[in-house]
C-alpha positions as CSV (number, residue, x, y, z in Angstrom):
1,M,5.2,-19.3,24.7
2,S,1.2,-18.4,23.5
3,P,-0.8,-15.3,25.0
4,S,-3.3,-16.2,27.8
5,P,-6.4,-16.4,26.4
6,E,-7.7,-13.0,27.3
7,A,-4.5,-11.3,25.6
8,R,-5.2,-12.8,22.0
9,P,-7.8,-10.7,19.8
10,C,-11.4,-11.8,19.8
11,Y,-11.2,-14.1,16.6
12,Q,-8.3,-15.6,17.8
13,R,-10.2,-16.9,21.2
14,K,-12.7,-20.1,20.7
15,S,-15.3,-18.6,22.7
16,V,-18.5,-18.6,21.8
17,S,-19.5,-15.1,22.8
18,C,-16.6,-14.4,20.4
19,S,-17.6,-16.0,17.8
20,A,-21.6,-14.7,17.8
21,F,-20.0,-11.4,18.0
22,I,-17.8,-12.1,15.1
23,M,-20.6,-13.2,12.8
24,S,-22.7,-10.3,13.5
25,G,-20.0,-8.3,12.7
26,G,-19.7,-9.5,9.5
27,T,-22.9,-10.2,8.9
28,L,-23.5,-6.6,9.6
29,S,-20.5,-5.7,7.4
30,A,-22.1,-7.5,4.6
31,L,-25.2,-5.8,5.2
32,T,-23.5,-2.6,4.6
33,A,-21.9,-3.5,1.8
34,G,-25.4,-4.8,-0.2
35,L,-26.7,-1.0,0.6
36,L,-23.6,0.6,-0.4
37,A,-24.2,-1.2,-3.6
38,A,-27.5,-0.9,-4.1
39,A,-27.0,2.7,-3.5
40,A,-24.5,2.9,-6.0
41,S,-26.3,1.4,-8.5
42,L,-29.1,4.1,-7.3
43,A,-26.5,6.8,-7.9
44,A,-25.6,5.2,-11.4
45,K,-28.9,5.7,-12.8
46,L,-29.3,9.3,-11.6
47,S,-26.2,10.2,-13.2
48,L,-26.6,8.4,-16.2
49,G,-30.4,8.2,-16.2
50,G,-31.9,10.1,-19.2
51,D,-34.4,12.6,-17.4
52,L,-33.9,12.0,-13.6
53,L,-32.1,15.1,-12.5
54,K,-33.8,18.1,-13.7
55,P,-33.9,20.8,-11.3
56,C,-34.7,23.5,-13.4
57,E,-38.1,24.6,-16.0
58,A,-36.8,25.6,-19.3
59,D,-39.8,27.7,-19.5
60,A,-38.7,30.1,-16.5
61,P,-36.4,33.0,-17.3
62,G,-32.8,31.6,-17.7
63,G,-34.0,28.5,-17.3
64,A,-32.6,26.7,-19.8
65,A,-28.9,27.9,-19.1
66,C,-29.9,27.2,-15.4
67,S,-30.6,23.6,-16.1
68,Q,-27.9,22.5,-18.5
69,W,-25.5,23.6,-15.8
70,I,-27.2,22.4,-12.7
71,H,-27.8,19.7,-14.5
72,V,-24.3,18.6,-15.6
73,L,-23.2,19.7,-12.1
74,L,-26.1,16.6,-10.5
75,R,-24.7,14.6,-12.8
76,L,-21.0,14.9,-12.0
77,L,-22.0,14.8,-8.4
78,C,-24.3,11.5,-8.6
79,G,-20.9,9.9,-10.3
80,G,-18.8,10.7,-7.6
81,L,-21.2,9.4,-5.1
82,M,-21.3,6.3,-7.0
83,L,-17.2,5.8,-6.9
84,S,-17.1,6.8,-3.5
85,C,-20.2,3.8,-2.7
86,N,-18.5,1.5,-4.0
87,A,-15.5,2.3,-2.7
88,L,-17.2,1.7,0.9
89,M,-18.6,-1.3,-0.2
90,W,-15.4,-2.5,-1.2
91,T,-14.5,-1.5,2.1
92,F,-17.1,-3.4,3.9
93,F,-16.9,-6.2,1.9
94,S,-13.8,-6.8,3.1
95,R,-14.4,-6.1,6.6
96,A,-16.9,-9.0,6.0
97,L,-14.7,-11.5,4.7
98,R,-12.2,-10.8,7.1
99,H,-14.4,-11.8,10.1
100,S,-16.8,-14.2,8.1
101,S,-15.8,-17.8,8.6
102,S,-17.4,-18.5,5.2
103,T,-16.5,-16.9,1.8
104,A,-19.8,-18.0,0.3
105,R,-21.8,-16.7,3.4
106,T,-20.7,-13.5,3.0
107,T,-21.0,-13.3,-0.7
108,L,-24.8,-14.7,-0.6
109,T,-25.6,-12.0,2.2
110,T,-24.1,-9.4,0.3
111,T,-25.6,-9.8,-2.9
112,G,-29.0,-10.7,-1.0
113,S,-29.0,-7.8,0.5
114,S,-28.4,-5.7,-2.3
115,F,-31.1,-7.0,-4.3
116,I,-33.3,-6.5,-1.6
117,F,-32.4,-3.4,-1.0
118,S,-32.2,-2.0,-4.7
119,G,-35.9,-3.3,-4.6
120,I,-36.7,-1.2,-1.9
121,L,-34.7,1.9,-3.3
122,G,-36.6,1.9,-6.6
123,R,-39.9,1.5,-5.2
124,L,-39.0,5.1,-2.6
125,M,-37.3,7.3,-5.5
126,F,-38.8,6.3,-8.6
127,G,-42.0,4.6,-7.6
128,E,-40.9,1.2,-9.4
129,N,-44.1,-1.5,-8.6
130,H,-43.0,-4.9,-8.4
131,G,-45.0,-7.8,-9.5
132,P,-45.5,-11.0,-7.3
133,L,-42.5,-12.8,-9.8
134,W,-40.1,-10.1,-7.6
135,W,-41.5,-10.9,-4.6
136,T,-41.4,-14.4,-4.5
137,G,-38.1,-14.1,-5.6
138,I,-37.3,-11.6,-2.4
139,S,-39.0,-14.3,-0.5
140,L,-37.0,-16.7,-1.4
141,T,-33.4,-14.4,-1.3
142,L,-34.6,-14.0,2.8
143,C,-35.8,-17.7,3.3
144,G,-32.2,-18.5,1.8
145,L,-30.1,-16.0,3.7
146,L,-32.0,-17.2,7.3
147,L,-31.2,-20.7,6.3
148,L,-27.6,-19.8,5.8
149,H,-27.3,-18.2,8.6
150,G,-29.2,-20.0,11.1
151,T,-26.3,-23.1,10.2
152,A,-24.2,-24.0,12.6
153,Q,-20.9,-24.3,11.5
154,M,-19.1,-27.4,11.9
155,P,-16.2,-27.7,13.4
156,P,-13.0,-28.4,11.6
157,V,-11.8,-32.4,11.3
158,D,-8.4,-32.5,12.7
159,R,-6.6,-35.2,10.2
160,S,-3.2,-35.9,11.9
161,S,-5.4,-37.7,14.7
162,K,-6.7,-40.1,12.3
163,D,-3.2,-40.5,10.9
164,K,-1.6,-41.9,14.3
């Protein structure tokens, strides 16, 4: 005996509003995974970068000792932040895969959003300048993502009726 449509979970129903909700949830999770991947790369750059974390001046009294201990502590904190962001990124990526009808769509959305967020974070945190080639690439990435998410899903073909 099959449960009533209202008793089934949303992803098992065949309504348009339900599939739009799942799609937006999968897309949002994929975008969040991309943001977390960019944050993890930022934390790795801060953790492993040469002179990016210098909180104390070496010229101040006790500055060399302060600088060394805080420098090591900040590097360890950024390393922990990198691991945490990676763990959360995989969680959101798995959730996006679960809610999406296409693994390619989820993977491309996560990867594209990671590129975009990495560029934005690089500009905000390190003052990186992006040339016209970078902007062209990001524009093409956004156009591809819009095309990918704007296309309608093809319904699965029922091959059993063809054999009859």
